[in-house]
N, C-alpha and C positions, 0 to 999 in steps of 0.2 A: 504494500500500500504506500509506503514512503517513496519508493521509486516512482510510482504513478504520480504522486503529488508533485515531486520535483520535475517530472517531465511536463506536466501541465503548466507549471510556473514558467519553465523555459519556453514552451510553445506560445504562451500568451504574450511574450515580448515581440513576437513577429507578426507582421501584417501579411495577409494572404489574399490573393485574388485568383479566381478561377474563370477561365475563358472557355467557352464552348465553340469549337471550330470544326468546319467540315474536314473530312478525311483528305480532301484535295490539297489543303494548305499545310498539313502537318509536316511534310517534307521541307516546305519553304521555311517553316518556323525553326526546324532543327538545323537545316543547312547541310551542305556536303561535309561528311565526317563530323557533324555536330558543331561546326564552326560558329553558327549563329548563337546557339545556346552558350558556347564557351565565351563568345564576345560579350553577351549580356551578363554572364557571371563575372567576367573580368571588369567590365566597364561600370556595372552598377552593384555588384556583389549580391545579385538576386539569385535565388535558387529557382531553376526552371525545370519543370517536369512535364513532359508530354505523356499522358497516360497511354499505355499500350492497348487497352481494351476500349472499344467504342461504348457509348451510352447504350442502355438497353433499347432494342428495337429501333436503332438509329445507326447512321454512318458518321456521326459526329463524335469528336473526342474532346476530353477535358485537358486543358493546359493550366497547370498550377504554377503560380509565381509567388515567392515568399521573400520578404526582406524586412529588416527592422525599420528602415527609413521609408516613409510613405512617398516622398518625392522620388527616390530611386526606384521604388516599385512602379510608380506612374511612368517614369522614363522607360522602364523595361517593357511595360505594356505598349507604349508608343513605338518602341523599336520592333515589337512583334507585329503591330499593325502596319508599320512601314514595310516589313518583309511580305506581308499578305498583299499589299497594294500592287506589288510587281506582278503577282500572279493574276490579279483581276483583269489585267489587259490581255492576258493569254487565254483565260477561261473565265466564264461568267460565274462570279461568286456573289450571292446575295447575303448581305449581313443581316442578322436577326434584328428586327425593329418591331418590338411588341406594340400592339394597339391596345390601349387601356380605355375601358368605358367606366364611367363613374355612375353610381346608383342614381337613377332618376334622369340621366342624361337624355334618354330617349323615352318619352312618356308613353308611347304606344306599345312598348315591350315589357312594361311592368318591371324594369330593372331598377 
């Protein structure tokens, strides 16, 4: 139990963000021989993990980024999005843009 409590304390000092990306862009995020991930780790000291299993019933993967410094974490996310931008000109990638309806917004639907 003590080990678990110490582990939780250490993990709470880090900020984490998880991105859901299509299978098509995973190789662009990683880069040839992992060069993009290595550069992000070197430049921003962020831990980057591209999960090897897709989400259930999906061809999308989770990319986890962890860092103590929020600004470095944001810069890491920007670097990943920059690497995705180059593939968007080669193949069509639609980024997820959720549509949110608020209760009562459409009176005829009883929402």
